[in-house]
N, C-alpha and C positions, 0 to 999 in steps of 0.2 A: 626580304627581312626588314622589319622596322628598325630605324637607327636608334641606338641607345643614347639617352641624354648624358652629357658630361656634367656630373654633379660637382666636380672639383674645378670650377671655372673662376674662382676668386682666390687671390693670394693674400698673405698677411698684411702687406702695406695697403692694398686696396680696401680691405675691411676696416683698417684703422682710419684711413682717410675718409671713407664714407661715414663712419661713426662721428668723426670730428666735425664734419660739415653739418651734421644734424643737431649739434649742440645748441647753436643760437635759437633754433626753432623749438626744440624740446625742453631746454633748460636755459632760458635767457639770463638767469642770475649767475650762471657759470661763465666767468670771464677769463679765468686763467687756463689756457689750453696748452701750456708748455709741458715738456716731458717730465718735469719734476713734480707735476701735480699728481696726487694719488688717484684722482679720477681717470687721468690718462693712462696710468699704470693698469687700472682695472680694465679699461678698454682694450689695451694691448693683450692682457691676459685672456679675455674672452675672445678676442680676434684669433689668438693662437689656438684656443680650444675649438673654435669654429672651423678653422682651417684643417685641424686634425680630424674632426668629425666628417667633414666633406671628403677628405682623402680616403678615410676608411669606408664611408658609405659608397663611394664610387667603385669600390673593389669587393662588394658583397657577391659571393658566388651562390649557386644553387644549394650547395651543401650548407652554407651559412643560413640561407633562408629557411631550410628545413629545420635547422637547429632553433631558429627563432620561433618557428611554428610549434616546435616541441615545448619550448618554454611557456608558450601560451596554451598548452594542453591540446594541441591539434597535430594531426598527421594526415598525410595524403590518403584519401579514401581508396579502398580496393575497388576493382571492377565489380559491379553488381549484376547478378544473373537475371535473365528474363524469365517470366512465368507465363504459362498459358494453360487454359483448361483443355483437356483432351477427352474425347469420347471414343468408345470402342463399339464396333458392330460385328455382326457375323458370328455371335456367340451361340453355340449349339448346346452346351451343357455348362453347369456352374464350374468356374475356374477361378482360383485365387491368384491374383497378381500381387506379388510381394512389394513392399516399399522399395523404392529406388530401382524399379524395373526400367530398363533402358530403351529409349525411343530415339528416333533420328529424323531430322528434317534439315534440308539444305546444308548437309555435312556438319550439322551441330547435334551434339548428344544432349538429350533431355532425360530426366529421371522423374518418375512419379513420386510425389511427396507423401503419399499415404498408401497403405495396403488397400486393395480394392477387390471385392468379390464380383467377378463378371458373371452376369446372369443372362439366360436366353429370354427372360421376360421383357415385355415392351409396355410402355405407357400408351394405352389406347384412348383414355378419356381424362379430361380435366374439367371438373365442374365446380362452380363457385355458388354457394348459397349466401345471399345477402338480403336480410330482412324478409325471409320467406320467399324471395324470388330466386330462381336458379338460372345460371348462365353457363353455356357450354363454350369453353375457351380452348378446346383441343387443337383447333387449327392454328390459333394465335400462339399457343405454347410451342409449336414446332417451327415457328419462324422467328429468328432472332431479329431484334430491332423493333418488334411490335410487342407492346406490353399490355398487361391486364392487372387489375387489382386482385390480390390474393383473397381478400375478405371484404371486397366492396370499398367504396370511397371513404366510408366512415370507420371501417374495421371495428364494428361494434361487437360487444360480447355476444357470443353465440353464433356468429358468422363462421362459415366452414369452407374449407377447401378439400375437395374430394379428388383422389388420384386413382384411376382404375387401370389394372394390369390385365394382360391377356391370360395369365396363368398365376397360380399361387406362388408366393415367395417361399424360399426354403426356411425351415425351422432352425432357430437358435444359431444363426449365422449373422455376422455383422454385414448389414446391407447399407449402402450409401446412396443417398439422393443428393444431387448437386442443385442448389437453388441460386439462380442469378437474378438479382434485383436491379431495377433501373436506378441509375446513380447520376443522371444528368440534371440535377437540380441547380438553381442559381447559387446556393450555398453548398460547398463541397464538404464531404466527410473529412474531418481532420485526421491526417495520418500520423502515426507515431506509436512506438511500443509494439507489442505483440497484438495482432488483430483479434479483437474480441475480448482480450483480457483487460480487466479493470473497468469495463463498461457494464453497468447494471441496467438490464432491460427494463423499460417502463411498462411493457405489456408481457403477457404470458400466454402461451399456446400449449395445447396437449395434442399428442399423436395417438391415434387409435387405428385398429384394423377390424374388419368384419370377419368373424371366424366362429369356430365351434366353441360352444360353452364348455366351461370346466367344472360346472356344478353337477349335482346329482341328476338334474333333468336334461343336461347336455343341450340346452337351447342356444341356437346361434344368436349372436349379437355383437355389439361393439365393445372391444376390450383394448386396454392400454398396450401400446408397443413399449418395449424396453429400449428407451433412448439412451445410447451409450456415448454419444457425442453430438453436440449442437454448435456448429460453427457459424450459425446464422443469428445467434443470440435472440431466439424466439422470433425468427423471421424479420429481423430488423436490419440485416446486412446480408450480402452474398456469402455463401459458404456451403458447407456440406452437413447433412443430417445423417447420422449413423444410428441404426436401430436394429433390434432383433424381434422376430415374430415368435412368441413363446408357444403358440398352439396353432393347429392347422387353420388356414384361411378357408372361407366358404364363399361361393359366388353369390352375387346379389344384383338386382336391377335398381338403379338410382335414376330418378327423373332429372334431366330429360334424356339420359342415355338409356332409353328403353328398348333398343334394338337387340341387346344381348346381355346375358349375365357376365359380370366381371368380378375380379378380386380387388377389393377396395381398401385403401387407407384414407384416413381423414385427419385433417389438422383443424382444430377448433380454437377460437379466441376465448380464453378463459378469463383473462383480465385485460380490460381495455387500457389505453394510454399511449398508443403510438403517436409520436410527434408527426410522422409522415406515414400514411397508410402504405403498406408494402405493395409495390408494383413489380410484378414478376416479368422478367425477360426470358424466362425459360427454366423449366424443371426437367432434369435429365437423369436417367439411370445409366450406369456404366460410364461414369465420368469422374475425373479426378484432376487435380492440379499437377502440372509438370514444371520442373525448374531446369533451366539450361545449365547442366552440371554433369560431370563425368567422374563418379567415384571409382578410383582405381584401387584403393585400399582403405579399409575402415577398421576402427578399433571399437569393440564393444566391451565395456568395463562392468564388472560385477563385484559385489562385496561378499567375501567369504564369511561364514559363521562358525567355522571350525568343527562342524558336525559331520557325521558320516552321510554319504549319499547325497551330496549337494548337487542340484541340477538348476540349469538356467536355460531360458528360451530366448531365441533371437528370430525376429521376423524381418528379414532383409534379403534383398536380391543377392548380394555378395555372399552372405552366409549360406544360402541355399544352393546357388549355382557356382560359387567360386571355390577357392582353396582356403582352408582354415588352419591356423596355427594357434595354440593356446600357451599362454605364459602365466606364471604365478610369481608374485613378488615376495621377497623375504623382508625381514625387519630393517635391513640396511639399504633398501631401495634397489636391490639387484633383481632382475627378472630372469627366470629360468624357463626354458622350453620344456613342456611336458609332452609325452609321447601319446599318440592316438593308438588305441587298440580296438580290435573288433569286439572283444568280450572281456569284461572285468573279472569274470570268474577264474580266469587263468592267471591273473596278476598276483604278485606277491604283496605283502603288506607295505613294503618300502618302495614299490614301483611308482614312479611319478607318471601316471597315465590317466587317460580319460576315454570316453566313448562319445561319438557324435551320431545322432539319429535324425532323420529328416521326415517330416510329415507331408506327404504329397497333397493332401487336401487343404491344409492351412498354410503350407509353404514355410513352416517354422522349423528351425534347427535347434535341437535339444542337446545341450552339453551336460554330461553326467560324469561325476567323479566317484572314486571308490569309497568303500565303507571303512577302511582302516585295516581290515583283514584281507580284503581283495582290492588292492590299490590304495595309495596314500590319500590322506584327507588334506585339502588345502587349509591353511590356517585362517583364523579370523582376522579381518582387516577391512578397511574402507578402500574400495576400488582396487583390491590386491589380486584380482583375477581378470584377465582380459583374453578375448578371442580376436585374433587378427585375421580378417577376411580380405582376399584380394582376387582380382581377375586372373585367370590362367595366363593371359597374354602379358600380364604385368609381372609375372614371377621372376623373369630374368632382368627386370629393370628396377627391382626393389633395392638391390645392392649397388651403392653408388661408387664404391671403391675402397681402398685401403689407406689408412693413415700412416704417414711416414714420421710422425712425432715432431714435425717442425711447425713453427708459428705460421699463422695466416694461411692455413690451407684452404683451398676452395675446391668445390665439386659442383658439377652441373646435373640438374635433374633431367631425366629422359623425357618427362612429360611436364609441360607448363603451357600457359601461365597458371599459377597456383590460385585456387579460389579461396579467398578469405584467410582464415586462421586454421585451415584444414591440415596443414603439414605437421607430421610428427616424425621424429628421427630417433633412432637408437644407435648406440655405438657399443661394440663388444669390448670386453676387458677380461683379463685373466686375474683371478683372485690370487693374492700373494700366498705362497706356501703350497696350497693344493693345486694351483694351476688350472682350476675349473673355469670354464668360459661362461660368463654371464653377460647380460645386456643391461645397459643403463640408458634412461631417457635423457635427452638433451632438450633444453628449452629455447624456443625462438624468442629473440628480442629485436627491438628496432635498431639498436646500436650497442656498442660496447662501453658507453660512457659510464655506466654504473656497474659494470661487470668487474668482479675481482679475479685474481689468478686461479681460484678454485671453483669458479662458477662454470657449470657445463652449459654454456650459451653458444648460440650461432645466430647469424643474421641471414636473411634471404632477400634477394632482389626479385620480386614476383614477376615482372615482365620477362626477365631473361632466365629465371630458374636457377640462378647461381647461389650456392650456399657457401658461406665463409665462416671459419672458426677463428678463435681468438689467438693471442700471442703469448699467453702465460702471464701477462701483466693485466690485460683487460680481456677476460675470458680464458677458460682453460684450453689446452691443446689436447686433442685425442692422442692417446698413447700409440706408439708404433705397433702395428699388428703383423702377424705372420700370414694372415689371409684377409680377404675382403671383410671389413668389419663395420662399415657404415651402412645402415639399413633404413629404408623408408617404411614405416608401418601404417601411416595414414596419409592420404593425398587425394585431393579433389582438384579437377581443372574445370575451367569454364568462366562465364561471365563476359560482359561487354555488350555494347549497343547492337552488334550484329546478331545477337540472339533474339531480337524483337522480330520474329518471323511473321509473314503474312498468314492469313487464314488458310487452312488446309495444306500447309507446307510440312507439318509434322505428320508423316504418313508411313513410318516404318517401325516395326518392332525389332530391335537388335537381338541377334542370337535367339531367334524365336524357338521356344520349346515346342514339342509335338502337340501339346494340348492347345496351343495358340496358333496352329498352322492356318486356320481359316479365319482368324480374327483380324479385322482391320482397325486402324486408328486414324484419327484426324483431329485437328484443332479448329473448331468452328469460328473462333474469334482470333484476331492477331495477338501475338505475344506482346508483353509490355514489362516495363521495369528494368530492362537491361541498360546499363550505363558503363562506359569505359572507365579505366582507372583515372582517378582525379589528377589533373595537372596542377602545377604550382599556381597558375593564374586562377584556376577554379578554387583552389584553397584560399587564395587571397580574398576572392569575392565571398566565400563562405565565412571567412573570418570577420569581414565587415558586417555581414548579416548577423553573426553571432553576437557581436558587440551591441547591436541594436535590440537583441532579444532579451526579454525580461525573465529573470529566474527568481527574483525575490519580490514579493508583494508588499509594498510599503505605501505607495500613493494609490489614489483611486484609479489612475490610469494603469498602474501595474496590475491591479486586480482585474480590470476589464480586459487587458491584453492577454493575461494568463488564462482567464476563463474562456476567451474565444478560442484558445489553442488547446482545449481539452480533447485528447485523442479519442476518436471513435464517435464524436458527436457533430451535429450540425448546429452550431450556435449562431443565431442570426444577430441578436442584439444583447448587449450587456450594459448594466448601469450599476456602478458601485456608489453606495450612499454612506458617507462616513458618519460616525456617531449616531447611527440609527439602528433600532432593533424592531422586529415585527411587532405591531400593536402599539408602538409609541405614537402618542397624539401631540399635536401642536409642534411638530418639527418644522423649522429648526430652533424654535424657542426652547423646547425641551430636547436634551441630548442624552444619548446613552454612551457613557465613557468606555473607551477601549473596545468598541464594537464597530463592525463593518457589515453592512448588508449588501449582498450582491443579487441583483435582479437579472434573471436570464430569460431570454425569449428564444425558443428553438425555431428553426426554419419549419414552416408548416404551410400547407395549402388550405388550412381551415381559417375561418373568419377570425377566430381568437386563438392564436397560437399559444398553447399551454404546455409547459414542460411536465412530463410525468414524474412520478416519485423516483424512479430509477435515474432519470435525467438529472434531477436536482442532486441526488446522492453522488452521482459520478462527478459533477462539477465541483461539489464540495470536497470530495476526496482528492481531486486534483489540486484545488487551491490550498488545502491543508498542507501539502508538501512544500508550499512556497511562502506561506504567511509567517509573520512574526509570532513567536510562541505566546506573547502577551495579548494578542488580538483575538477577540471572540468573533467568530465568523458565522454569518447566516446566509444561506442561499435560498431564495424564495422565487415564486412565480410572480409575474406582474398582476396588479389589480386592474381588471378591465372595467372601464366606465362606459356605459352605453349613452351616446349623445343622439338625441332626436331634435331635428330642426323643423320649426313651423314657420313658414314664410309666405307672404303675399308679395309677388314680384310684378311690377309694372314693366311691360315690354314695349318696344318701339312699334309704332303703328304699321310700319312697312314689313314686319317680320312676324311669323308665327313661331313662337318658341315652345318647344316641347318641355313640360316640367321634368320629364325623365332625364333630360340632359343636365339640368341643375342638380338632380339627385345623384347622377353619376359623378359630378365634380365634388359634391359633398362627401360621397363615399370615398373618393380618391384622397381627399384632404384629411378626413377622419379615419385614418388607416394605421394600425400598429406596425405593419410591414409594407414597404414599397415593393410593388409587384415587379418592378424593373430589375432589381438585383437582390431582393430579399433581406437587405441590411438596413436601409433607412426606413423611417416612419415617424410617427408622432414622438415628440421629445418626452422622455419620462418626466412626469410631474408637472408638465407645462399646463398652465391655466387655459381653458377654452374661452377665448375672448369673443364677444359678439362682433367686435371690429374685424376679426379674422374671417368670420362667416360673411360679413358684409363684403369684404374684399374678394372672397371666392366667388360670390354670386355676381358682383358688379363686373368682374373680369369677363364674364360670359357675353359673347356678342349678342346684341339685341336687347340687353337689359337697360332700361332707362333709370329706374331707381327701385328701392325696396320699400314698400309701403308698411309692411308689418314683419317683425322678426322676433321670435323668442325661442329659448332653448330649454329642453328638458334633459335631465341626467338621471341615470340609475346606476347605483354601485355603492361600495363601502368607502367611507372617508371623504365623500364629496361635500362641498359647501357652495351654495349659490349666493352670489353677491347681490347687493341692491341694484347694481348696474345690469344684472342679467348674466354676468360672466360666471363660469363654472370652475371652481378650484378643485383640483384632484390631488390625491396623496402623492408623496414623492416617488413612490414605486408604481404609480398608476399610468395606464395607457388608455386611449380612447378608441372606440370603434363606432361605426355608424349604426344607428337604430332605424326606426321607421320614420323617414322624413315625410312631412306633409307640405307640399309646395303647390301653391296656386298661382297661375300666371294670368294677368289681366292686361289686355291691350290698352294702350294710351287712348285709343279712340273711344273706349268704353268708359273712361273716367269722366 
């Protein structure tokens, strides 16, 4: 264990004497150092304050540090769950896998994050049409780590991606394709927020299928799929595509897959603008993301409308395979259990009852209430109806115990550590007068500092699963009960770094139903994202990083840093130009008051990286959250200036210099992005000096001198000086044109 430093190592007299010894050096005009001098009195005062501060600093406990972090708006982060894509095989007939279906690997429970229709169909062919050329990438698609361009290197409008199946896909069912795109670029995608939300795609694609026509002539052709969900943002990120086939598919032969007829869907680029052309690392059917989590009990809330025959649908593993309880809340916040019946027709008008039905095809659970004549009608209210679903094995662990009515009661969860904010607790209470038993929600808080005597609050220690109630001064005390009255209605466990499993370790379906008896599961890629609960040392480091992070855009550096951190984008370079607006001439002699122009360059493998319309809108939307309200903001692409060099270079007589080497050095110098890391490149608005070109060429081995040199430029806003230098606009970048370089040996001169 590392030794803790003693911060309280100086006493009052030592501090006073050290300060008095510094007086001749710091204040030579101060000559009276006796105790009656007011200055000495102030020294003694501050020495006493210093000694007291050192004394208290030396006694700061972990509890105090957590309080200080709370004052700064921070708390220890919970353990984060790992995630992994899982694929299913061995499917013989269509089977719906509900959300939160449970899987297992290395004694860790994982749950699917989306419902998934498992299909017996298989992807047999993957064809890419690029500028009228076709390429078969079927073999590459089945091998992870080997990529191909979904629409060619340019991803031009009209390029297409064909996916051929061995059989027709079912009609009017939600079908999911998982698309994994290559992400190993020098500039990483900025994480933050909800993936895909807030990002406006720069390109647009359409999805079609080849099927039977729906017109009077019933001619087969290409028709639009009903895309119900696009997690790829038009093929710009990894995610899932969910679609429906509205009419029967028909087999067809597409070159070069001419060996057999297949059932095809097609993705077509309708609007270009990709900053990085999509590179596919695999397109799979029967695949979904799984998270390392075990939902033991869950609450599904609905809003009643007060009308007869209210019904609600739930698509969840616990609702279909677990035990369900239904509660309805009254106007005073009390929850009452309603009774499940097999048939509402036999219920009286005042009976608090409902029915549950389960659809084996969709795995949906339907909750139905009465009409008023046959069964009571739940009242109107926001979130006043809830269905509590839990595993059969958790039924005996939901009840934590019985309150004795004393302060500072504590109870232990049977299952922990708790995942995030998933825990919900109810405590039973009897209504005065009637003695009716109702349930009331209690709220989880970090501590009781702001809790009053009437606040139904509790605190939880996630690592140990201990729950503590208040003392009737800070937080209410649950009243004494005649029976066990503290119940868990929602709980998830999981999270931690040990959930980052290796590939193929998730291989078991827990409590496998009969229709999944022959189905196998695996994770082709290792899990990622799982982290342990944050320690106090981690929190200190995060706090220092947060202090350096910019949240308000005031200076140019602020704008540039915030623009680089736009979630969901790869921003390679940024330049904020103050008092400048697009189209302004003779800057900086002319200025645009209260305006800032931000020039953004995306990471791209193209010669001139150009942001699309959606890219610019996304950056502007992000900056608008941070700028001052009085600032008018513009986000624009760079103005690219084409620079062509014409040179006659005299080389040493002992070497034969290839002009292509000089051209390579010029291309490397006149580059908007540095290929080494994707961030650096030509400075925005920097004049192209002939002297710089002289320097680039003269540094090449074998060059004696440059006989002739002149520059040509093409672009908007350029100005050629008498010296031959090229001035470019403040938001301009240069790129290499067609250089003409002639080398002449010194012997030929």
